C-alpha positions in Angstrom: 12.3 5.3 -11.4 9.0 4.5 -9.9 6.9 1.5 -10.9 3.2 2.0 -11.5 2.4 0.1 -8.3 4.6 -0.3 -5.3 3.7 -3.5 -3.3 4.7 -2.4 0.3 3.3 -3.8 3.5 1.8 -1.6 6.2 4.1 0.4 8.4 3.4 2.1 11.7 0.7 -0.5 12.6 1.5 -2.1 15.9 0.1 -5.6 15.0 1.7 -5.6 11.5 5.1 -4.4 13.0 5.0 -7.2 15.6 4.2 -9.8 13.0 7.0 -8.5 10.8 9.5 -8.6 13.7 8.5 -12.2 14.6 8.8 -13.3 10.9 12.2 -11.7 10.5 13.4 -13.4 13.7 12.5 -16.8 12.2 14.1 -15.9 8.9 17.3 -14.7 10.5 17.6 -18.0 12.4 17.2 -20.2 9.3 20.8 -20.7 8.5 21.1 -24.4 7.6 24.1 -26.6 7.3 24.4 -29.9 5.4 26.2 -33.0 6.5 29.5 -31.6 5.2 29.2 -28.5 7.4 28.5 -26.1 4.6 25.7 -23.5 4.8 23.4 -25.0 2.2 20.6 -22.5 2.6 19.6 -19.3 4.2 16.2 -17.6 4.4 15.4 -14.1 3.2 13.7 -12.1 0.5 13.9 -13.7 -2.9 12.9 -12.7 -6.4 12.7 -15.0 -9.4 12.2 -13.5 -12.9 11.8 -15.8 -16.0 11.7 -14.5 -19.5 11.8 -15.3 -23.2 14.2 -14.1 -26.0 17.4 -14.0 -24.0 19.3 -14.0 -27.3 17.8 -10.6 -28.2 19.7 -7.3 -27.6 16.7 -5.6 -26.1 16.2 -8.3 -23.4 19.9 -8.3 -22.5 19.9 -4.6 -22.2 17.0 -4.9 -19.8 18.7 -7.6 -17.8 21.8 -5.5 -17.4 19.6 -2.7 -16.0 18.3 -5.1 -13.4 21.9 -6.3 -12.6 23.1 -2.7 -12.3 20.2 -1.8 -9.9 21.1 -4.8 -7.7 24.7 -3.8 -7.6 23.8 -0.2 -6.8 21.3 -1.2 -4.1 23.6 -3.7 -2.3 26.9 -2.0 -3.0 29.7 -3.3 -5.2 32.1 -3.3 -2.2 29.9 -6.0 -0.6 29.9 -8.3 -3.7 32.1 -10.9 -5.4 31.7 -12.0 -9.0 32.0 -15.6 -10.4 32.1 -15.9 -14.1 34.2 -18.6 -15.8 37.1 -18.3 -13.4 37.8 -18.1 -9.6 35.6 -15.6 -7.8 37.0 -12.2 -7.1 35.8 -9.1 -5.2 33.7 -7.0 -7.6 35.3 -3.7 -6.4 38.8 -5.1 -7.0 40.9 -4.4 -10.1 40.2 -7.9 -11.4 36.5 -7.7 -10.6 36.1 -4.4 -12.4 38.0 -5.7 -15.4 35.7 -8.8 -15.6 32.6 -6.6 -15.6 34.1 -4.2 -18.1 34.7 -7.1 -20.4 31.6 -9.2 -19.8 29.0 -6.5 -20.2 29.9 -5.3 -23.7 30.6 -8.8 -24.9 27.0 -9.9 -24.1 25.6 -6.8 -25.7 27.6 -6.3 -28.8 27.0 -9.9 -30.0 24.2 -11.3 -27.9 23.6 -14.4 -30.1 27.3 -15.4 -29.7 27.7 -15.0 -26.0 26.1 -16.7 -23.1 25.3 -14.4 -20.2 25.8 -16.5 -17.1 27.4 -15.4 -13.8 26.9 -15.2 -10.1 27.2 -12.2 -7.8 27.1 -12.8 -4.0 28.3 -11.1 -0.9 31.1 -12.3 1.3 34.9 -12.7 0.8 35.8 -14.9 -2.2 38.9 -16.1 -0.4 39.2 -19.0 -0.2 37.1 -19.6 -3.3 35.7 -23.0 -2.1 34.2 -21.4 1.0 32.5 -18.7 -0.9 31.1 -21.1 -3.5 29.9 -23.8 -1.2 28.3 -21.6 1.5 25.1 -19.6 1.1 26.0 -15.9 1.3 23.7 -13.1 2.5 23.1 -11.5 -0.9 23.0 -13.2 -4.2 22.1 -12.6 -7.9 22.3 -15.4 -10.4 21.8 -14.6 -14.1 21.4 -17.3 -16.7 20.9 -16.2 -20.3 22.2 -18.6 -23.0 23.2 -17.7 -26.5 21.0 -18.4 -29.5 22.2 -22.0 -30.0 21.8 -22.8 -26.3 18.2 -21.4 -26.1 17.1 -23.5 -29.1 19.3 -26.5 -28.7 16.6 -29.0 -27.5 13.9 -27.7 -29.9 16.3 -28.1 -32.9 18.1 -31.3 -32.0 16.5 -33.2 -29.1 12.7 -32.7 -28.8 11.3 -30.7 -31.7 8.4 -28.6 -30.7 9.5 -28.2 -27.0 10.2 -24.6 -27.7 13.0 -22.4 -26.3 14.9 -22.7 -23.1 13.9 -19.9 -20.7 16.2 -17.3 -19.3 16.1 -16.1 -15.7 17.5 -13.8 -13.1 17.1 -14.7 -9.5 18.3 -12.8 -6.4 18.1 -12.8 -2.7 18.4 -10.3 0.2 18.9 -11.2 3.9 16.2 -10.6 6.5 18.3 -8.2 8.6 18.9 -5.9 5.7 15.2 -5.3 5.0 14.3 -3.1 8.0 17.4 -1.0 7.6 16.5 0.3 4.2 15.3 3.8 3.3 11.8 3.9 1.7 13.2 4.0 -1.9 14.9 0.6 -1.2 11.9 -1.1 0.5 12.0 -4.6 -1.0 8.4 -4.4 -2.2 9.2 -1.2 -4.1 12.6 -2.6 -5.3 10.9 -5.7 -6.6 8.4 -3.8 -8.6 11.2 -1.6 -10.1 13.1 -4.7 -11.2 10.0 -6.3 -12.7 9.2 -3.2 -14.6 12.8 -3.0 -15.9 12.9 -6.7 -16.9 9.4 -7.2 -18.3 9.5 -10.9 -17.5 7.1 -13.6 -18.7 6.4 -14.2 -15.0 8.0 -13.4 -11.7 7.4 -14.3 -8.0 8.8 -12.6 -4.9 8.6 -13.0 -1.2 10.3 -15.0 1.6 12.4 -17.8 0.2 15.4 -20.0 0.3 18.8 -18.4 -0.6 21.1 -21.2 -1.8 24.9 -21.2 -2.0 26.5 -20.2 -5.3 27.3 -23.9 -5.9 23.8 -25.3 -5.5 24.9 -28.9 -5.4 25.2 -28.7 -1.6 21.4 -29.1 -1.5 21.5 -32.7 -2.7 21.1 -36.3 -1.4 24.9 -36.6 -0.8 25.2 -33.9 1.8 21.6 -34.4 2.9 20.9 -30.7 2.4 17.4 -31.4 1.0 16.5 -33.4 4.1 17.8 -30.6 6.4 15.7 -28.1 4.6 12.6 -30.2 4.1 11.1 -29.9 7.7 11.3 -26.1 7.5 9.4 -26.1 4.2 6.8 -28.3 5.7 6.4 -26.0 8.7 6.6 -22.6 7.0 4.6 -22.8 3.7 5.4 -19.2 2.9 9.1 -20.1 2.4 9.7 -20.5 -1.3 12.3 -23.1 -2.3 13.1 -23.3 -6.0 16.3 -24.7 -7.5 18.0 -23.2 -10.5 17.9 -26.6 -12.2 14.1 -26.4 -12.1 14.1 -22.9 -13.6 16.1 -24.2 -16.5 13.1 -26.4 -17.6 11.3 -25.8 -20.8 8.1 -26.2 -18.9 8.3 -22.5 -18.1 8.1 -21.2 -21.7 4.3 -21.5 -21.4 3.6 -21.8 -17.7 4.7 -20.5 -14.3 5.7 -21.9 -10.9 3.8 -21.7 -7.6 2.9 -18.2 -6.4 4.6 -16.2 -3.7 3.4 -13.1 -1.8 4.0 -11.2 -5.0 3.2 -12.8 -8.3 3.8 -10.9 -11.6 2.1 -12.3 -14.6 2.7 -11.0 -18.1 -0.1 -10.2 -20.6 1.1 -13.0 -22.8 0.4 -15.5 -20.0 -2.8 -13.8 -18.7 -4.5 -14.5 -22.1 -5.0 -18.0 -20.7 -7.3 -16.5 -18.0 -9.1 -14.1 -20.3 -6.6 -11.2 -20.2 -5.5 -8.6 -17.7 -8.8 -6.9 -17.1 -10.7 -10.2 -16.5 -8.1 -11.2 -13.9 -8.2 -7.7 -12.3 -11.9 -8.1 -11.9 -11.4 -11.4 -10.1 -8.9 -9.9 -7.8 -11.2 -7.0 -7.0 -13.9 -9.5 -6.1 -11.6 -11.5 -3.9 -11.3 -11.3 -0.1 -7.6 -11.0 0.3 -5.9 -10.1 -3.0 -4.9 -6.8 -4.5 -3.4 -6.0 -7.9 -1.6 -3.3 -9.8 0.0 -2.7 -13.2 3.7 -3.2 -13.3 4.9 -2.7 -16.9 4.0 -5.7 -19.0 2.7 -7.6 -15.9 -0.2 -7.6 -13.6 1.2 -7.8 -10.1 -0.9 -9.7 -7.6 -0.4 -9.4 -3.9 -1.5 -12.2 -1.5 -2.6 -10.2 1.5 -1.3 -7.0 3.1 1.7 -8.7 4.8 4.3 -11.2 3.4 3.3 -14.1 5.6 5.4 -17.1 6.4 2.7 -19.2 8.1 3.5 -21.9 10.7 1.8 -25.3 10.3 3.0 -26.2 13.8 0.9 -23.4 15.2 -2.0 -23.9 12.8 -1.2 -20.6 11.0 -2.1 -21.1 7.3 -2.0 -18.5 4.6 -5.5 -18.0 3.2 -4.4 -15.1 1.0 -1.8 -17.3 -0.6 -4.4 -20.0 -1.2 -6.7 -17.5 -3.0 -3.8 -16.4 -5.2 -2.8 -20.0 -5.9 -6.3 -21.0 -7.0 -6.7 -17.9 -9.2 -3.4 -18.6 -11.0 -3.6 -22.4 -11.0 -4.5 -22.7 -14.7 -1.1 -21.0 -15.4 0.9 -23.3 -13.2 3.2 -26.0 -14.7 1.6 -29.3 -14.2 4.5 -31.1 -12.6 8.1 -30.0 -11.9 11.0 -31.7 -10.3 12.8 -29.4 -8.0 16.2 -30.1 -6.7 15.5 -28.2 -3.4 12.8 -30.6 -2.4 13.5 -34.0 -0.9 11.7 -35.7 2.1 13.7 -37.8 4.5 15.1 -40.4 4.5 15.7 -40.9 0.8 15.9 -37.5 -0.8 15.9 -37.4 -4.6 17.6 -40.8 -4.8 14.0 -42.2 -4.8 12.6 -40.5 -7.9 9.0 -41.5 -7.2 9.1 -40.0 -3.7 10.9 -37.0 -5.0 8.2 -36.4 -7.7 5.4 -36.7 -5.2 7.1 -34.3 -2.8 7.7 -31.8 -5.6 4.1 -31.9 -6.8 2.8 -31.5 -3.2 5.1 -28.6 -2.7 3.9 -26.8 -5.8 0.3 -27.2 -4.8 0.8 -26.5 -1.1 -1.4 -23.4 -1.0 -4.4 -24.8 -2.9 -6.3 -26.0 0.2 -5.7 -22.9 2.4 
């Protein structure tokens, strides 16, 4: 299946290849441990897709197509599944039985079943090691049932609207250059976005958390370990799953990444797809292409990481950020952000740091 537009970066260009190699060396080295000795974060290629109507059969069918493509691409033999019980190898008898049970249960009665589980690479034995340490591949799916999606709107804050659903995934840096053309991560990303038809999606370099994301928190100082790298490398996206659960995203999106996919429903705030396409065509750095229900916007020819220590900003990211700023959530607490020394124990400092992080590209 080919998307209408594959967002790949140049190959065979000596300068681009050298930049890619240097970027991948940095990403491969970013394996961070918290004060408990657990790998609280890795760096790699990340995809975040956020969508409405997770209680509908059509949306769940699309989500399973994305999950199946992830499993096919990575290989079931590399993955473990965690859903409701201790994690098990996906290719094992228990793992196969769980998938065979879970998939039809979420499709035959989508309003009655939540669809939440993790897939990640690595050995699930012992379970605590697998859960507490960031693995090299990961997919996290969170789609609630009907009552969960509308809980706050019906009982807590009327008018807040539905809770959003999301699928997020991550691939390690070393894997990217070893892939055949059909599995180039730019092409793979557009395939997944076309399959899912999200409200919005972002993809590029980012932080890959552990399955149990609580190891990025003030107790283990994971936030503070990560924070200096986020300050140095602005192209490194860090977004906690707790943030993605926010109702803010049922009418807005998060900060951009190298690839930003914006649905027609959201583009109406900017005058529609064609109006935004014209702005992209008039820009210095941006390019755009149709990807299903979304307009995909690429911030430059190469997925830059930037390096503030070297004075290397990301002007293409700045241009994309300013273009899509009217669609951005105004303020969003993010459990992956926390400046030393206090981390998120100081909520005011936490809020300021989160706001600064969301708007970090605006001045480039």
